C-alpha positions, 0 to 999 in steps of 0.5 A: 809045589813046583818051582815055577810057583815058588818063584812066580811073581806076586800081584796084589790087587784091591777091589772097590765098588759101591755096596751091592756091586758084587765085589764079594761075589766076584772074588768068590767066583775068581777063587771058585773058577780058578780052583783055589778053594777046598771042597769043604769050604765050598760045601759050607757055602752050599749049606749056608746058602740053602739055609738062606733059601738061595742058590749057591752064593759065592760071596759067602766065601769072602765075608769072613765076619759073622756080622758081614754075613748077616748084613750081607755087607763087607766091613773090614779089609779081608786079605785072600791068597791064591795062586795059579801056575803063572802068579801068586795073588793077594786080594784086599777086599775092601768095603764099599761104604763111605764110612770105610774110606780108611779101610780102602786106603789101607787095603789099596796102599800096596796094590799093583792093580785096583778093580773098580766094580760098576753095576751095569744097571746103575752106571757110575755112582758117587762111590765109583768116583770116590774109589777111582780118586783114591786109587789115583791118589794112592798111585795104583799103577793099573786100574781095571773097571769091571762092568758087572751084572751084564746078565741083567742088561742082556749083555748089551754092548751099547750099555757097556760102551756108554759106561766106558765113555762116561768113566773115561771122561771122568778119569781124564782129570785123574792121575791114572795111566793104565785103565782097562774095561771088562764086561763081566757077570760075577754071578754067572761067571762071564769073562771072569776066568772063562770067556763068555759066549754072551759077549761076542762083541768083546775081544779083550782078555778075561779078568783072570787072563789080565791079572795073570799077564799085566806087566808089574815088574816096572811098578817099582822104582829101580832108579833111585837106590833107597835101602832103609836099615831095619836091623844091625846084625852082629853075630856073637861068636869068634868066627864072625867077630868083625861081621857087621851087616845091615838088614832091610828091604830094598825100597828103590833102585838096584844095588850091586857089590862094589857100588859106591854108596852114601850113608844117611844121616852121617853123609859118609861114603863107603863101598858095598862089600857083600850082599847076603840074600835068603839063599846066601851071597848075591851080586845085586839087590832090587825091590822088593827083596829083603837082604843084608848089606855089608860095607867095606868101612866100619861106620856106625849105622842103626835102624832108621838110617839109609843107604843111598847112591852118592850122587842120588839122594832123597830129600832130607828135611824136618818139614814135610807136606803130605796128603793125609787120610785121617783114621781117628774117629775120636778126634780130628787132626789137631793143628799144633797136635803132636804125633808119632810118625813112622817113615820106612824104618824110622820113628820120630815125633812130629807136630802139625804146623798147618792144615792147608785144606780139605779135599772133597773126595767126590769132586777133587775140589779143594776146600781152603776154608775147611781145616777140620779133617775128621775120620775118613777125610783126606786133606793137605797138612804140613808137619815138622819132625823132631829129626830129619826124614830121608824121603821122596815124593810118593809119586816117585816111590810109594815106600819112601813117600809114605808115612803113618801117624800114631797117637802117642797116648793110645798108640793107635794109628790115626792117619796115613800120609803121602808125601807131596 
């Protein structure tokens, strides 16, 4: 593998759309046209398609579960990996059904780009709005609206403009900065990897060109230094008897050797003595690098503590307010309920102080009288934690602004939250 692929940028994107909008076909087409599948995989798809008495069905490349193939729907989040000479990609293929909102939240939480598919015949449906709202809540920086099945509306420019106008009107209410529209046919391959002769009126990029070139370097927060300690490294041999390194992943900001830093929760100050990366010493670190930091002073830090800039600290509090997406199908979120909470590398316990309201995910309407949040619902709740969290608002930093809730009895993840 050439160096430029090993060092190329990684783009994560998620696909969302209503049932039968062609998400699986689109991903199959991306993989096939960018030559990212092996011949035996393709042969297996040809055989499976023939058995079903249909033309080569590229959707079968992604529907990995047997039950998905039998029903022709996507149930679970499937992660696919492929690369081109320009970039590496991880695709989270998420289900379209309403009852799988939690799967979509899981798949979209780390994405740089969300692809929202719209069937050109049906236009914008309830699921389209739902997915766009979730993408906006999760602060996915870039939204690409793929208007699919253009071959079934005779590649009509008028129909494309109509849908684009309607979506833009709706998106004006959302917190989305970068929206892009592409007319495609996943089945025929128009404007997916190769430019289409059928849409001479469209002068924008193909989907693949967009994914390879969209600017994602500034999607991270490079201003506020946040380094949650994951592990303390103390080698047990004489040569390194006074070595104490703090390993973790940069969650925000840029940190350099010689920088003054503050250690949380103690509030002590120190200086960065060394930064060790996968290839040895380096002069600076920034997200999403994993590094080990050595300090000049010998303070005691442990997992869940945080290294920050002296004059730029996160919110330190035991009371946090979050938008939560509820995952548990056995019971709704319990007011006064006790859960385990995980935030960056820290684990604590928490109690639900108040359920403020439930969000109607289709209209963005707040239902203040409704404080029962069931599976797949999204609502606003106030939590009190047993020890302080060092957090930022989710819109400022997606890593230090997110939490997950765990049921202590079953150890199941029951909710994912965005700190307000």
